[in-house]
Residue, then its C-alpha position, 0 to 999 in steps of 0.5 A: y499499500y503506497s500513497l505514491y504508487q503512480f511513481n513506482m508502478q513497476v514494483i506491482n506491474p512488470a509492464y511498466a518496465g521501459a514504459e515511461v522512459p528508456t532508463m529509470f531508477s526509483v527508490l521508495n521508503r515508507n515508514q508506516w505508523a512512525t511513532i509505534d515500535n516495530a511498525p512496518k518499514t518498507t523500501a522498494l527499488a526498481y530499475s528498468s532499461y529499454l533494450k531493442n525491438n520493443v523489449s525492456l528488462g527491469l529489476s524490482v526489489v521490495s524489503d518489508k520489515v515488521f515486528v519479528e518478520q523480514q521479507t524481501y521480494a526480488y523479481v526480474d521484470f520483462s515488458y513488451k510494447l505493442t503499438m496500437d496507433d500513433k497515440t496508444d501503446l499496450f505494454l505486456g509484462i511478466k515478472a519472475g523471482g520470489n520472496f526471501y522470508f525470515a521470522d525470528g519467533t524466539k523474540l515472541n512471548s509464550n504463556g505455554i508450559g511446554v515448547d512452543p513451536a512458534q518460538s522458532v526461526l523461519n528462513k526460506f525462499n518461496p519462488n513465484v511469478g507475476a504478470g501485468v498489462l498497461l494501456k497508455g495513451q497521451k492523456y490516460w493510463i489503465s493498469l491491471s496486474v497480479p505481481r504474485l500469481f501463486e499463493i504459497n504457505r511460508e511454513k507448512d509445519l505450523a498450525i497457523g502459517a503466514k502466506d504469500r497471498i494473491h494480490t490484484y491491482l486495477g488502476g487508471g488515471f487521466d489528464i485534464r488540461l486546465n490551461d497552459i500552466f495547470t493540469l488536473q490528474p485524477s486516478l484511482m487504484l483498486r487493490k484486492v487481496k485474497g481473503l481480505p476486504s478490497s481497498t481503493d485509493f482515490t487520488g488527485f494531483i494538480n500538475v504545475k508545468d510538469r515541474i511540481r505536483f500537489g495532491a491528496s488521496y483517500r484510501t477507503k476505510a483507512s487513511l488520508s494522504l497529502m502529497t507532493f512530487i517535484n522535478v528538481f531538475n531534468g531527469f531527477d524527481i523527489g516526492y513525499a507523502f504524509e498519511t494519517p488515519s481516516e477512521q473516527k476511532l484513530l483521528g486523535t492518535s499520533i499514528k502517522t505515516h511518512e513516504l519518500i521517493l526519489r527517481i532518476r529518468l534517462g532518455q526521452e519519454t515514450e511517444a504515447t506520453n509526450 
């Protein structure tokens, strides 16, 4: 769950490799519920490069730590571009890799008398594959992806085991040019995790001459975000999001989330997005 998901889409959709510029590197850091000990901390890296014949390759790595769990998703991303017309491209993507999962159960407290099997160290690698499509025009984009196609039990010997659940992402957005200076950029992202309630982000940015963007986002039954994304100079971007709970019971708490992203873009944007 990223507030600045639009600027790091390759992590969840391999079709984004090479879809914006010939070469791109991004790193995102999310510090969730920053005032709580052992709260989730996520770092997401993505790199992509256009090769030739409409083919792009990339690498996406996500390191996620919360309490006694540490997991790292590492995938190689492949994307192929199909030109629909002079204004629209269709990108098809697949990713292959897996999850390095580690949990130190010895740090858990137990009220039992005997040996608790949960108080053990789990360390394993779970391979997986993912897929995605991206339809991109000059003024709009539509994305559908399943970054992990298979649900895998992380430890079959425990009565209650954590799983790599199947995530489905459906999103889209478009540009409304108001004048020579301002462009309105609404978008949404629907996330569905198997066995859990769905979640939707409704996001809106005001783009000022493609240099500075100010925006806000609402995640259903979860949070509100204020965001900014700045093109510091050609090819180098920085963005920040401040997130706070929207649920009535949590409004008075100090549970806040901070998200920071850096991007480096090399080369000209793809023709469909000029």
